[in-house]
Each structure stands twice: as C-alpha cells, then as structure tokens.
C-alpha positions as CSV (number, residue, x, y, z in Angstrom):
1,M,-17.8,-21.1,5.8
2,T,-18.5,-18.1,4.0
3,A,-21.8,-17.6,1.9
4,S,-22.2,-17.4,-2.1
5,V,-21.2,-14.3,-3.7
6,S,-21.7,-12.8,-7.2
7,V,-18.7,-10.6,-8.1
8,L,-18.3,-7.9,-11.0
9,L,-15.8,-6.2,-12.3
10,A,-14.5,-3.5,-10.5
11,D,-15.7,-4.8,-7.2
12,Y,-13.7,-5.3,-4.1
13,V,-13.6,-8.9,-2.8
14,Y,-11.4,-11.0,-0.2
15,F,-9.0,-13.3,-1.2
16,E,-7.7,-16.0,0.9
17,N,-4.2,-16.9,0.7
18,S,-3.5,-19.1,3.4
19,S,-5.7,-20.4,6.4
20,S,-3.6,-18.9,9.1
21,N,-3.3,-15.5,7.4
22,P,-5.8,-12.5,7.1
23,Y,-7.5,-12.1,3.7
24,L,-5.8,-10.3,0.8
25,V,-8.2,-7.2,0.0
26,R,-8.1,-6.9,-4.1
27,R,-10.1,-5.1,-7.2
28,I,-11.5,-7.3,-9.8
29,E,-10.2,-5.9,-13.4
30,E,-10.5,-8.8,-15.4
31,L,-12.1,-11.9,-15.1
32,N,-10.7,-14.6,-17.5
33,K,-11.4,-18.5,-18.5
34,T,-8.6,-20.4,-18.6
35,A,-7.9,-23.7,-20.8
36,N,-8.8,-26.1,-18.4
37,G,-12.5,-24.5,-17.9
38,N,-11.4,-22.2,-14.8
39,V,-11.6,-18.9,-14.1
40,E,-8.5,-16.6,-12.9
41,A,-9.1,-12.8,-12.1
42,K,-6.8,-10.3,-12.5
43,V,-6.8,-8.0,-9.7
44,V,-5.0,-4.5,-8.2
45,C,-3.4,-5.2,-5.3
46,L,-4.1,-3.2,-2.1
47,F,-1.7,-3.6,1.2
48,R,-2.6,-3.0,5.1
49,R,-0.5,-1.9,7.3
50,R,1.1,-4.9,8.5
51,D,2.6,-5.6,4.8
52,I,4.8,-2.1,5.2
53,S,7.8,-1.7,7.1
54,S,7.8,0.3,10.2
55,S,9.3,3.5,8.6
56,L,6.2,4.1,6.2
57,N,4.0,3.1,9.5
58,S,5.2,6.2,10.9
59,L,4.8,8.5,7.6
60,A,1.2,6.8,7.6
61,D,0.9,7.9,11.1
62,S,1.8,11.4,10.4
63,N,-0.7,11.4,7.9
64,A,-3.4,10.3,9.8
65,R,-2.7,13.2,12.5
66,E,-2.5,15.8,9.9
67,F,-5.8,14.5,8.5
68,E,-7.4,14.7,11.7
69,E,-6.1,18.4,12.5
70,E,-7.4,19.1,9.3
71,S,-10.6,18.0,9.2
72,K,-11.5,18.3,12.8
73,Q,-12.4,14.9,13.6
74,P,-14.3,14.0,16.8
75,G,-12.0,12.0,19.5
76,V,-12.0,8.7,19.5
77,S,-10.5,6.5,22.1
78,E,-7.6,4.4,22.4
79,Q,-9.3,1.4,21.0
80,Q,-11.3,2.8,18.2
81,R,-7.8,4.2,16.9
82,H,-6.4,1.0,17.5
83,Q,-9.2,-0.7,15.1
84,L,-8.8,2.3,12.7
85,K,-5.7,1.4,11.7
86,H,-6.8,-1.9,10.4
87,R,-10.1,-0.5,8.3
88,E,-6.8,1.6,6.8
89,L,-5.6,0.3,3.3
90,F,-2.9,1.3,0.4
91,L,-3.5,1.5,-3.0
92,S,-1.1,0.3,-5.5
93,R,0.0,-0.3,-9.3
94,Q,0.6,-3.7,-9.0
95,F,-1.3,-6.5,-10.9
96,E,-1.4,-9.9,-9.9
97,S,-3.7,-13.0,-11.3
98,L,-5.6,-15.0,-8.6
99,P,-8.1,-18.2,-9.2
100,A,-11.4,-17.1,-8.3
101,T,-12.2,-20.0,-6.5
102,H,-10.3,-18.3,-3.4
103,I,-13.1,-15.2,-3.3
104,R,-14.3,-15.6,0.2
105,G,-16.5,-12.3,0.3
106,K,-16.7,-8.5,-0.9
107,C,-15.7,-5.9,0.8
108,S,-16.0,-2.2,0.3
109,V,-12.9,0.5,-0.4
110,T,-13.5,4.3,-0.9
111,L,-11.0,7.0,-0.9
112,L,-10.9,9.1,2.2
113,N,-12.0,12.6,1.9
114,E,-12.0,15.5,4.3
115,T,-15.9,15.1,5.1
116,D,-15.5,11.8,5.9
117,I,-15.8,11.1,9.8
118,L,-13.1,8.2,10.2
119,N,-16.2,6.5,13.4
120,Q,-18.5,5.8,10.2
121,Y,-16.1,3.2,9.2
122,L,-16.1,1.5,12.2
123,E,-20.2,1.1,12.4
124,K,-20.0,-0.7,8.8
125,E,-18.8,-4.0,8.1
126,D,-16.5,-4.8,5.6
127,C,-15.8,-1.0,4.9
128,F,-12.3,0.1,4.3
129,F,-10.7,3.5,3.4
130,Y,-7.2,4.7,1.9
131,S,-5.4,7.7,1.1
132,L,-1.9,6.9,0.2
133,V,-0.6,5.1,-2.8
134,F,2.4,2.5,-1.9
135,D,5.0,1.3,-4.5
136,P,5.9,-2.3,-3.8
137,V,9.3,-1.5,-5.6
138,Q,10.8,1.7,-4.4
139,K,9.0,0.8,-0.8
140,T,7.1,4.2,-1.0
141,L,4.0,6.2,0.2
142,L,2.9,9.1,-1.7
143,A,-0.6,11.0,-1.4
144,D,-3.2,10.1,-4.3
145,Q,-3.5,12.0,-7.2
146,G,-7.1,11.4,-7.2
147,E,-7.8,13.5,-3.9
148,I,-11.2,15.4,-4.6
149,R,-10.3,18.8,-3.4
150,V,-13.0,19.5,-0.8
151,G,-12.6,22.1,1.9
152,C,-12.3,25.7,2.1
153,K,-8.6,25.8,1.2
154,Y,-9.6,24.7,-2.4
155,Q,-12.1,27.4,-3.2
156,A,-11.4,30.5,-5.5
157,E,-11.3,33.8,-4.1
158,I,-14.1,35.6,-5.6
159,P,-13.2,39.9,-5.2
160,D,-15.6,42.1,-4.3
161,R,-17.7,43.9,-6.8
162,L,-16.4,47.2,-8.3
163,A,-19.3,49.7,-7.4
164,E,-20.4,52.3,-10.6
165,G,-17.8,54.3,-11.5
166,E,-15.0,52.7,-9.7
167,S,-11.7,52.1,-11.7
168,D,-10.6,48.6,-12.0
169,N,-6.8,48.9,-10.6
170,R,-5.5,45.3,-11.6
171,N,-3.2,44.8,-14.7
172,Q,-5.4,43.4,-17.3
173,Q,-2.5,42.0,-19.2
174,K,-1.6,39.8,-16.3
175,M,-4.9,38.5,-16.0
176,E,-6.1,38.1,-19.6
177,M,-5.5,38.4,-23.0
178,K,-8.7,39.4,-25.9
179,V,-7.9,37.5,-28.6
180,W,-10.9,37.7,-30.5
181,D,-13.8,40.3,-30.9
182,P,-17.2,39.6,-31.6
183,D,-18.0,43.5,-31.9
184,N,-15.6,43.7,-35.6
185,P,-16.4,45.3,-38.4
186,L,-16.2,42.5,-40.4
187,T,-19.2,39.8,-41.8
188,D,-19.5,36.4,-41.6
189,R,-19.1,35.7,-45.2
190,Q,-15.7,38.1,-45.5
191,I,-14.0,36.0,-42.3
192,D,-15.4,32.5,-44.1
193,Q,-13.5,33.7,-47.1
194,F,-10.2,34.9,-44.7
195,L,-10.4,31.3,-43.5
196,V,-10.5,30.0,-46.9
197,V,-7.5,32.1,-47.8
198,A,-5.5,30.6,-45.0
199,R,-5.9,27.0,-45.8
200,A,-4.7,27.8,-48.8
201,V,-1.6,29.4,-47.9
202,G,-1.7,26.5,-45.5
203,T,-1.2,23.5,-47.8
204,F,0.9,25.5,-50.2
205,A,3.7,26.1,-47.1
206,R,3.4,22.2,-46.6
207,A,4.2,21.5,-50.5
208,L,7.0,23.9,-49.9
209,D,8.3,22.2,-46.6
210,C,10.6,18.8,-47.4
211,S,9.5,17.0,-44.0
212,S,5.8,17.9,-44.2
213,S,6.0,16.2,-48.0
214,I,7.4,13.3,-46.9
215,R,4.8,13.0,-43.4
216,Q,1.9,13.9,-46.0
217,P,2.8,12.5,-49.8
218,S,-0.6,13.4,-51.2
219,L,-2.1,16.9,-51.8
220,H,-5.1,15.4,-49.9
221,M,-3.7,14.9,-46.8
222,S,-1.4,18.2,-47.2
223,A,-5.2,20.0,-46.9
224,A,-6.7,17.7,-44.6
225,A,-3.4,19.1,-42.3
226,A,-4.3,22.6,-43.2
227,S,-7.8,22.5,-42.2
228,R,-7.2,21.6,-38.6
229,D,-7.9,24.0,-35.9
230,I,-4.3,25.5,-36.0
231,T,-4.5,27.1,-39.2
232,L,-7.9,28.4,-38.3
233,F,-6.4,29.6,-34.5
234,H,-3.6,31.2,-36.6
235,A,-5.6,33.1,-39.1
236,M,-8.2,34.6,-36.4
237,D,-5.3,35.5,-34.6
238,T,-3.9,37.6,-37.3
239,L,-7.2,39.4,-37.8
240,Q,-7.2,40.4,-34.3
241,R,-4.0,41.5,-34.3
242,N,-4.3,43.7,-37.8
243,G,-7.5,45.2,-36.3
244,Y,-9.7,43.3,-39.0
245,D,-8.4,44.5,-41.9
246,L,-8.3,42.2,-44.5
247,A,-5.7,43.7,-46.8
248,K,-3.0,43.9,-43.7
249,A,-4.0,40.4,-42.3
250,M,-3.3,38.8,-46.2
251,S,0.1,40.5,-46.0
252,T,0.7,39.0,-42.9
253,L,-0.1,35.5,-44.0
254,V,2.6,35.5,-46.4
255,P,5.5,37.9,-45.6
256,Q,8.6,38.3,-47.2
257,G,10.1,35.0,-46.3
258,G,7.7,32.6,-47.4
259,P,4.3,31.5,-46.3
260,V,3.7,30.9,-43.0
261,L,3.4,26.9,-41.8
262,C,1.2,26.3,-38.7
263,R,1.9,22.6,-37.2
264,D,0.0,21.3,-34.1
265,E,1.0,18.1,-32.0
266,M,-0.3,15.5,-34.5
267,E,2.0,16.5,-36.9
268,E,4.9,17.4,-35.1
269,W,5.0,13.7,-33.1
270,S,6.3,11.1,-35.5
271,A,4.9,7.4,-35.9
272,S,7.3,5.6,-33.8
273,E,6.3,8.6,-30.6
274,A,2.3,7.8,-31.4
275,M,3.2,4.0,-30.7
276,L,4.7,4.7,-27.9
277,F,1.8,6.9,-26.2
278,E,-0.6,4.4,-27.5
279,E,1.6,2.0,-25.4
280,A,1.8,3.9,-22.6
281,L,-2.0,4.7,-22.6
282,E,-2.6,1.4,-22.1
283,K,-0.8,0.6,-19.2
284,Y,-1.1,3.7,-17.4
285,G,-4.5,4.7,-18.4
286,K,-4.6,9.0,-18.7
287,D,-1.9,9.6,-15.7
288,F,0.1,11.9,-18.1
289,N,3.2,12.8,-15.2
290,D,3.7,8.8,-15.6
291,I,3.6,8.6,-19.2
292,R,5.9,11.2,-19.6
293,Q,8.3,10.3,-17.2
294,D,8.3,6.2,-18.7
295,F,7.7,6.6,-21.9
296,L,7.9,10.0,-23.6
297,P,10.7,12.4,-20.8
298,W,11.2,14.6,-23.9
299,K,8.1,15.9,-24.1
300,S,6.7,18.5,-21.8
301,L,3.4,17.8,-20.2
302,A,1.3,20.1,-22.1
303,S,2.5,18.5,-25.2
304,I,1.4,15.2,-24.1
305,V,-2.1,16.3,-22.9
306,Q,-2.6,18.1,-26.1
307,F,-1.7,15.3,-28.8
308,Y,-4.1,12.9,-26.5
309,Y,-7.2,14.9,-26.9
310,M,-6.0,15.3,-31.0
311,W,-5.7,11.4,-31.0
312,K,-9.2,11.1,-29.5
313,T,-10.4,12.4,-32.7
314,T,-8.4,10.3,-35.3
315,D,-9.4,7.0,-36.7
316,R,-6.9,4.8,-34.7
317,Y,-8.7,5.7,-31.7
318,I,-12.1,4.6,-33.1
319,Q,-10.2,1.5,-33.9
320,Q,-9.0,0.7,-30.7
321,K,-12.2,1.4,-29.2
322,R,-14.2,-0.8,-31.2
323,L,-11.4,-3.5,-30.6
324,K,-11.9,-3.1,-26.4
325,A,-15.7,-3.3,-27.0
326,A,-15.6,-6.5,-28.7
327,E,-12.7,-8.1,-26.3
328,A,-14.8,-6.8,-23.6
329,D,-18.0,-8.8,-25.0
330,S,-15.9,-12.4,-25.1
331,K,-14.9,-11.8,-21.5
332,L,-16.7,-12.6,-18.6
333,K,-18.2,-9.5,-16.5
334,Q,-19.6,-11.7,-14.0
335,V,-18.8,-14.7,-12.0
336,Y,-20.7,-16.8,-9.3
337,I,-18.6,-18.1,-6.2
338,P,-20.7,-20.8,-4.4
339,T,-20.7,-21.2,-0.9
340,Y,-17.2,-22.0,0.7
341,T,-18.1,-25.1,3.4
342,K,-14.5,-26.9,3.9
343,P,-13.5,-26.5,7.4
344,N,-10.0,-24.0,8.8
345,P,-7.2,-26.7,9.6
346,N,-6.5,-24.0,12.0
347,Q,-10.0,-24.9,14.2
348,I,-9.2,-26.6,17.3
349,I,-11.0,-30.0,18.0
350,S,-11.5,-31.7,20.9
351,V,-11.2,-35.3,21.5
352,G,-14.2,-37.4,20.1
353,S,-15.8,-34.3,18.7
354,K,-17.1,-33.4,15.6
355,P,-15.7,-30.2,13.9
356,G,-17.6,-27.3,14.8
357,M,-19.1,-28.6,18.1
358,N,-15.9,-28.2,19.7
359,G,-14.8,-25.5,22.5
360,A,-12.5,-27.5,24.8
361,G,-9.1,-25.8,23.5
362,F,-5.9,-26.7,24.1
363,Q,-5.7,-26.2,28.0
364,K,-8.1,-25.5,30.6
365,G,-7.6,-21.5,31.9
366,L,-6.7,-20.2,28.4
367,T,-8.6,-17.5,27.2
368,C,-9.3,-15.8,23.5
369,E,-6.4,-13.7,22.8
370,S,-8.4,-10.7,21.6
371,C,-11.5,-10.4,23.9
372,H,-10.5,-12.8,26.5
373,T,-13.4,-14.7,26.8
374,T,-13.5,-17.9,27.7
375,Q,-16.7,-19.0,26.2
376,S,-17.2,-20.0,22.5
377,A,-18.9,-22.4,20.0
378,Q,-15.3,-22.3,18.1
379,W,-11.7,-21.9,18.9
380,Y,-9.0,-21.3,16.3
381,A,-5.4,-21.6,16.9
382,W,-3.5,-18.5,16.6
383,G,0.2,-17.7,16.3
384,P,3.2,-20.2,16.6
385,P,2.1,-23.5,17.9
386,N,4.7,-23.1,20.9
387,M,2.3,-20.4,22.4
388,Q,-1.0,-22.7,22.4
389,C,-2.3,-18.9,21.7
390,R,-6.3,-19.5,20.3
391,L,-9.3,-16.7,19.5
392,C,-12.8,-17.3,19.4
393,A,-14.9,-17.3,16.5
394,S,-16.0,-13.7,16.5
395,C,-11.9,-12.5,16.6
396,W,-11.0,-14.8,14.2
397,I,-13.8,-13.7,11.6
398,Y,-12.2,-10.3,13.3
399,W,-8.5,-11.4,12.4
400,K,-9.0,-13.1,9.0
401,K,-11.1,-9.7,7.5
402,Y,-8.9,-6.8,9.0
403,G,-5.7,-8.0,9.9
404,G,-5.6,-7.8,13.6
405,L,-7.2,-8.1,17.2
406,K,-9.9,-6.0,18.3
407,T,-8.0,-5.0,21.6
408,P,-4.5,-3.5,21.9
409,T,-1.9,-6.0,22.9
410,Q,2.2,-6.2,23.4
411,L,2.1,-6.9,19.6
412,E,1.2,-3.1,19.1
413,G,2.9,-2.0,21.8
414,A,0.5,-1.7,24.4
415,A,1.0,-3.5,27.7
416,R,-2.2,-5.0,29.6
417,S,-3.2,-4.0,32.7
418,A,-2.3,-6.2,35.8
419,T,-6.1,-6.7,36.8
420,E,-6.6,-9.0,33.6
421,P,-6.4,-13.1,33.7
422,H,-3.0,-14.1,33.2
423,S,-3.6,-14.3,29.4
424,R,-0.3,-14.9,27.2
425,G,0.8,-11.7,25.7
426,H,2.1,-12.1,22.4
427,M,5.3,-11.4,20.8
428,S,7.3,-8.3,19.4
429,R,6.7,-7.2,15.9
430,P,9.5,-9.2,14.0
431,E,8.2,-12.0,15.4
432,A,4.9,-11.6,14.9
433,Q,5.4,-10.6,11.3
434,S,7.8,-13.6,10.7
435,L,6.0,-16.2,12.7
436,S,2.2,-16.3,12.4
437,P,1.4,-13.8,9.9
438,Y,3.3,-14.7,6.8
439,T,5.2,-18.1,7.3
440,T,4.3,-21.8,7.2
441,S,4.5,-24.0,10.4
442,A,7.6,-25.5,9.1
443,N,10.0,-22.7,9.2
444,R,8.5,-21.3,12.3
445,A,11.1,-22.8,14.6
446,K,13.7,-21.4,12.8
447,L,12.6,-17.7,12.4
448,L,11.9,-17.6,16.2
449,A,15.5,-18.3,17.0
450,K,16.4,-15.8,14.6
451,N,13.9,-12.7,15.4
452,R,13.8,-13.3,19.4
453,Q,15.4,-10.2,20.5
454,T,17.3,-9.2,23.7
455,F,16.0,-8.5,27.3
456,L,17.9,-6.5,30.6
457,L,17.2,-7.7,34.3
458,Q,17.1,-4.4,35.9
459,T,17.4,-4.8,39.4
460,T,15.7,-2.5,42.1
461,K,17.4,-0.3,44.9
462,L,16.0,-2.6,47.9
463,T,18.1,-5.7,46.0
464,R,21.5,-4.0,45.4
465,I,20.9,-2.4,49.2
466,A,20.6,-5.8,50.2
467,R,23.6,-7.1,48.5
468,R,25.9,-5.0,50.6
469,M,24.1,-5.1,54.0
470,C,23.2,-8.8,54.2
471,R,26.8,-10.1,52.9
472,D,26.7,-12.7,55.6
473,I,23.5,-14.3,54.6
474,L,23.6,-13.7,50.8
475,Q,27.7,-14.7,50.4
476,P,27.8,-13.5,47.0
477,R,31.2,-15.6,46.4
478,R,30.4,-18.8,47.7
479,A,27.1,-18.0,45.2
480,A,29.0,-16.9,42.6
481,R,31.0,-20.6,42.9
482,R,27.2,-22.4,42.3
483,P,25.4,-20.1,39.8
484,Y,22.2,-22.9,40.0
485,A,21.9,-22.9,43.5
486,P,18.4,-21.0,44.3
487,I,18.7,-18.2,46.7
488,N,16.3,-17.3,49.1
489,A,16.0,-13.6,48.3
490,N,12.6,-12.9,50.2
491,A,14.4,-13.6,53.6
492,I,17.4,-11.5,52.3
493,K,15.0,-8.7,51.8
494,A,13.2,-9.0,55.0
495,E,16.5,-9.3,57.4
496,C,17.6,-6.2,55.2
497,S,14.3,-4.4,56.1
498,I,15.2,-4.7,59.9
499,R,18.6,-4.1,59.5
500,L,17.9,-0.9,57.4
501,P,16.7,1.5,59.8
502,K,19.9,1.0,62.1
503,A,22.2,1.0,59.1
504,A,20.8,4.6,58.3
505,K,22.2,6.1,61.8
506,T,25.7,4.6,61.0
507,P,27.1,5.5,57.8
508,L,29.3,3.3,55.9
509,K,33.0,3.6,57.0
510,I,35.4,4.8,53.6
511,H,38.4,3.3,53.7
512,P,40.9,6.0,52.1
513,L,43.0,4.6,49.5
514,V,46.4,6.0,49.8
515,R,48.2,5.9,46.1
516,L,52.0,6.3,45.5
517,P,53.7,8.9,43.8
518,L,55.0,8.7,40.2
519,A,58.7,8.9,41.3
520,T,58.2,6.0,43.6
521,I,56.8,3.8,40.9
522,V,59.5,4.4,38.4
523,K,62.0,3.7,40.8
524,E,60.1,0.5,42.0
525,L,60.2,-0.5,38.1
526,A,63.8,0.2,37.2
527,A,64.8,-2.2,40.6
528,Q,62.8,-5.0,38.9
529,A,64.0,-4.3,35.5
530,P,67.7,-3.2,35.7
531,L,69.1,-1.9,32.1
532,K,72.3,-3.7,31.0
533,P,75.7,-2.0,32.9
534,K,76.9,1.0,30.5
535,T,80.7,0.8,29.2
536,P,83.4,3.5,29.0
537,R,82.9,6.3,27.1
538,G,84.8,6.4,23.7
539,T,85.0,2.5,23.7
540,K,83.6,0.1,21.0
541,T,80.7,-1.9,21.8
542,P,81.0,-5.0,19.7
543,I,77.9,-7.4,19.9
544,N,78.1,-11.1,19.3
545,R,75.0,-12.0,17.3
546,N,76.0,-15.9,17.8
547,Q,75.7,-15.8,21.5
548,M,72.4,-17.5,21.5
549,S,73.1,-20.4,24.0
550,Q,73.5,-17.6,27.4
551,N,70.9,-18.4,29.7
552,R,68.5,-15.7,30.5
553,G,66.6,-17.6,33.0
554,L,63.5,-17.8,30.7
555,A,64.0,-21.5,30.6
556,G,62.4,-21.9,34.0
557,I,59.3,-19.7,33.4
558,V,58.4,-20.4,29.9
559,G,58.9,-24.0,30.5
560,K,61.6,-24.3,27.0
561,R,64.4,-26.8,27.3
562,A,67.9,-24.8,26.1
563,Y,69.0,-25.3,23.2
564,D,72.0,-26.6,23.7
565,S,70.6,-29.6,25.5
566,V,68.7,-30.2,22.4
567,A,70.9,-29.5,19.1
568,G,74.2,-29.3,20.7
569,S,77.1,-26.5,19.8
570,G,77.6,-26.9,16.4
571,V,74.8,-25.1,15.4
572,P,75.3,-23.1,11.7
573,F,74.1,-19.7,11.8
574,S,72.8,-17.6,8.7
575,A,74.5,-14.0,7.8
576,N,72.0,-12.1,9.7
577,G,73.2,-13.9,13.1
578,R,69.6,-16.0,13.4
579,P,70.3,-19.9,13.6
580,M,70.1,-22.0,10.6
581,T,66.6,-23.9,11.0
582,S,65.7,-27.0,8.8
583,G,63.9,-24.8,6.2
584,M,67.3,-22.9,5.7
585,R,70.7,-23.9,3.7
586,S,73.7,-22.5,3.6
587,S,76.2,-22.5,0.9
588,S,78.2,-25.8,2.4
589,Q,75.0,-27.2,3.6
590,P,72.8,-29.7,1.4
591,A,69.8,-29.1,0.1
592,V,67.5,-31.0,3.0
593,K,63.2,-31.5,3.0
594,R,61.9,-28.8,4.9
595,Q,60.9,-29.5,8.4
596,K,58.4,-28.0,11.1
597,L,60.0,-26.4,14.2
598,N,59.2,-27.7,17.8
599,P,58.3,-24.6,20.0
600,A,60.0,-26.5,22.5
601,D,63.2,-26.7,20.7
602,A,63.6,-23.2,19.7
603,P,66.2,-21.1,20.8
604,N,65.5,-18.4,23.8
605,P,65.0,-14.9,22.7
606,V,67.8,-12.7,22.5
607,V,67.9,-8.7,23.4
608,F,70.5,-6.5,22.7
609,V,70.7,-3.0,24.7
610,A,71.9,-0.5,22.8
611,T,74.1,2.4,24.3
612,K,73.3,5.9,25.0
613,D,75.8,6.9,22.2
614,T,74.2,4.5,19.6
615,R,71.0,6.2,20.4
616,A,72.5,9.5,19.9
617,L,74.5,9.1,16.9
618,R,70.9,7.3,15.8
619,K,69.6,10.8,15.9
620,A,72.4,12.7,14.0
621,L,71.7,10.2,10.9
622,T,69.7,11.6,8.4
623,H,66.8,10.2,6.8
624,L,68.6,8.9,3.5
625,E,71.4,7.4,5.6
626,M,68.9,5.6,7.7
627,R,66.9,4.0,4.5
628,R,70.0,2.7,3.0
629,A,71.2,1.0,6.3
630,A,67.6,-0.8,6.5
631,R,68.4,-2.0,3.3
632,R,72.0,-3.4,3.8
633,P,71.7,-4.7,7.6
634,N,74.6,-7.2,7.3
635,L,77.0,-4.1,6.2
636,P,78.6,-2.2,8.9
637,L,77.2,1.6,9.1
638,K,80.5,4.3,8.6
639,V,79.2,7.4,10.1
640,K,81.3,10.6,9.8
641,P,81.9,12.3,13.3
642,V,79.1,15.0,13.9
643,L,79.9,17.9,16.3
644,P,78.0,19.1,17.7
645,L,75.0,16.5,17.7
646,R,71.7,17.1,19.0
647,P,70.9,17.7,22.4
648,V,69.6,14.6,23.8
649,V,66.6,14.7,26.4
650,A,68.2,13.5,29.9
651,P,66.5,10.3,31.5
652,L,63.8,10.1,33.9
653,L,66.2,7.3,36.0
654,P,69.2,8.6,37.4
655,G,72.6,8.2,35.7
656,P,75.4,9.7,34.0
657,P,74.7,12.2,31.5
658,A,75.1,12.4,27.7
659,H,78.0,13.9,26.1
660,P,78.1,14.0,22.6
661,A,80.8,11.9,20.2
662,S,84.1,13.4,20.0
663,T,86.2,10.5,18.6
664,S,87.7,11.3,15.4
665,E,87.4,7.5,14.2
666,P,84.7,5.7,12.3
667,I,82.1,4.2,14.4
668,I,81.0,0.6,13.9
669,L,77.6,-0.1,15.0
670,E,76.4,-3.4,14.6
671,D,73.2,-3.9,16.6
C-alpha cells in the first residue's frame, strides 16, 4: 500500500514495472493526457548499480574510493558501505513514457558534492545521489559535466600585493591586452561620428560583396547587419590602434583594396545551419559539446556559443519562446496519484487467513533473507520459487525502494558467519540478476540451468592421507566399481588418526623403477616388427601391384574374411594397381549401378617396403623430377646415373652399409 501523492514537473518518483522487481527511479519531464483520458509521463531514466555490468561497477567503485580520499570522508562500516551502493544512481539521457498510474511515491536525487557527507544519505528516507552519467547505448560511465567545483583545488591563486615602488616583472602582453583607453583625447561626439562613418562603410562593403547581397537583398537589411556589434568593435579597435587619430583611423577603414567588411557569426551561418542548431538545441539543451559532435562538427565550439547568444537576440528566439509558453500552458503541470491499495502477488498468505493477516510463511524455521528475523506481520516471496526465500515487511519495502538487501549476503560476495541460523545463502550474481530481479516466473527454470556456475570439491590433507594408510578399509578398487555405495568416511578418518603416529616413525618404502636403455628398447621393437629382407645389390626389385591375395595374418586380428573367399580370383584391377570396385569400370566392363562396398568384403591392405637403393635415388632426384613423377604415377621413372650420390645417414639398426648405385643401366622404380 502506498499513500496518495501529488507529482509536479521535475520531481523524482518511483515507478513500479513489476510486482517482484525494485522500483524504477525516474524524473518527470512532461505530463501528457492521451486520447482515452489517461495520463502519461515523459521521464528521464536513472539506473542503479544492479542495472549495469560488473566492469562498470568496478569503475564506479574506483570513482567512489577517489571521492572518499579527496573529500576526506569519515570512516564507515561494511554494512553502511553496502547500503551506500543502494543509494547511488547513474543519470542518463534516455527518455521513456510511462503511465502515471504506476507512480508509487516521490524521492530525492541530488548531485554528489565534495562537501557532502555520505552518512547523511543513509539517515534520510528516499534519498539518493549521483555523480556519474551512464550511456545505455555505448555502455560507458562518464563524470557529470554539471559538477559543482567546490574545494581548494578549484580556487584561483591570488598573487601577493606589490609594495610601493616595486615593479611588476610579469609579461603584460601574455596576461592581457589593452583594447580601449577611456582617457583618450576624443570627445563623445567625435567618437559617435566615427561610429556612424564605420556603419556607412560597412553598408557599402555589403553592397559590393556578392554573397552579402544575396543574403541581404534590401538596403534596410544591409544597414541593419552593418549596425551590429562586430562593426562597432572594429571601429573602436581601429581608433585604439591609430592612437585615437581620426584621420589615420578614417584611412584604415577604407584601405587601398576597398572598404573593410566585418561579419559576425549570425551572418556567417547559413539558414540550414541555423535550422540544425535549433533542432540540436531542442534535443540537447545548452550542451554545446554534444551539439557540435552530433549536428555541427564543422563548426568550432566558440562559434557555436557565440551564435547562441546572438540567436537569443533575434525575433526567431522570441517566437519559439512564445510557442513553448503556449504549449506549456496547455500541458499538465501536476497530477494527483491516489492511494494504491491492491495486494502484492508476492505476499505469502497462509491457508485460512486474509491478506495482511498472515505470518506463517512457506515452512517453519525459515528466516528473513535480509535481517534474519522470524517475526513479521507480513512475509513476501523473494527470489526464485524453488529457493523458497522470503523477506519481512520492512526488508521488502527496502528491497522495492533501494534494490538490495540491508545486510551483505553471498549475492554481493560476502559470506555469512557460521553462528547464524541455517538461512539460505542466495545465488551468485549472474543467477540473481537473471532469475529474481528481471525475469518472469515462466523463464526462471531455463535461466537457472544456463547460469548455474561450476564448483570444485577439494579434499583435505587428512582425507588424502587416509586414502593411502587405510587402503584395507577403504578398498578403492571396489569403491570405484560401486560409485553409488556410501563410504563411512568418519570410520576411515578415525582409523587413520590411530595409525598416523605409528606410520610417521616408519617411512614409506619407495620401490625404484628400473628403466631400460634406449638401445635395448630399439632392438626389441626391431625384433617385434622385422623389415623385409633386402635383395642383393645391383639387381632390380620388381614389385607386383596385383599381388593382393597374399595373407599377412591380419584376417585373424581384424576379423575380415579373405578377399579370395568372397570375390574369387577373377577380380579386375585398375591401372594404378587398386582393385576395381563396383563404382569403377574398365574399358571392357559395362557400366553398372554404383554399390556400396561392405567393409568386411574389402581386401586386406598391402604394404610396399622400398629398398635402401630406392630411398637413396629419391634423394638424388631434383624437385622438378619428383613433381613430374607425382603427376604421372602410372609411367615408369627413368633416372640417369648420378655419381656420387648424396651421403646417406647410416640407420640406427645394424645392417649392411649403404653404397651408391654404380650401374649404368636405367633403373625402373615402380613403388
């Protein structure tokens, strides 16, 4: 239940967008009446810490620490620091429209100043502060440009007063420049006459300028433009530079090339640029940096500021001011929000009791998640339904207004003490953000499965020692075969504590591991897999590609049937030596339908072992010859005798030494 409230423009109010979520803090900009009679509020969005990412929260923490160091804040407790995070908001330039019936109360939001004491915000109800501006699109936090610069570092340094007769050694030209001397020899009448001449020269200069004649086609417009301040400033500067000599000043106004034309920003800007400026001023106000960045990047900041103050002197500004005043009179300036009496759906109602008269809760023994009390007139469900967490009435109001709990919990990274009752510690931060605050009850089960974090179970030293000393009781091999059978860990630890003093006196026996030398291992591997016997030197080594029916003893290991027993002996082969499958056909074989070959019917693999002479000749071939042979695998390779061949590294296994090929006949290699 919320009391009735009267809301004005520029007030900070609470908006309720969900029964379980905290209130939204917004600032009223406009109050508009819709066609169906309802009232909508155009508001500025303010965000809490829970609405921004963890990286931006770290940035806000560092900014808070710097503020405490600079302003020399008094010490605060951990709970007060936790609650101060709930009082901090982040201003934004995001607007939205919300129905006025969702307003639940008013609050106060102020810009944090160096002279403020943070504890004062905790002493006041519905009081918030902000110091940073949040951009929801760019996801950035920046310091507010409207900061009030109060403090010793913002004060001007006043130099000491010079004594009588002491000279000022400072460079006056760098500090200031004299532009007018009131003690000049001219009278006021002479000065006014010179200014009239300067206006006449400016009007004549605009008549000669083509661009000015287009902008000011009439004589009256040219005379009005020549009467602006820029012409008067130029005339007075001319008098100052010429030592207030009227004759010299007159000649300076009209030099040899023609009359001097002086223009200000009002004349330099085009009509389209002026329209862009008015549109930007309507959107950003007097934030000239954003106006220049988004609308007029080709203009300097000084030019935009100067145009603004000149634009305020025009009839265009007066007309817009009258239109805005008329619109403001037609709009609402105040709205009355009646008392909100609807019951909250999160309120826990016991069986047989009326709303507002409960206090039983879900289960007996559950306490408030925030203050851990067990006595409350009303209880409210908080968090995911399967956790059965609840808050008392006062903590529920604190949650709705400030978006957090009064005391730090595991949600904020603080562990509860072991002396507290067995109240449920809440989830991790990603779970809480996805389950409780911003999601509906229909999507909570999905997000719970996605956002649950992994955990690690780490054993203690006593447990690891007990595993080794009490193997006869633990029986780890048997326990591994029965993973769901319970193990009496207490009995094992008790037995370990008895055996531990005795075991400390008798150190464990370490059995040394004997490792064989590398040469012995290589010989054993060579004995297990012998190479093919080598042929005498100087003879050809023909390799039959079609010898596919030889049994290498793999059929008994792999479980394949012999290829001869399946396909017979009349199996055709292709030109490259591979058997012709059902998907391949020769020139004498008619085209048949492609069939998938059964793995059990495939032929046994054939391994070709190259001789040592073949490997030596491969190294003697050039790179071009090797590439040509790879592109033509079915042609015999003819190699001219090359003497001497490259030295070949002797093999690790014992055998006859490698000799270079000395035959003059062409060698044919068909591997």
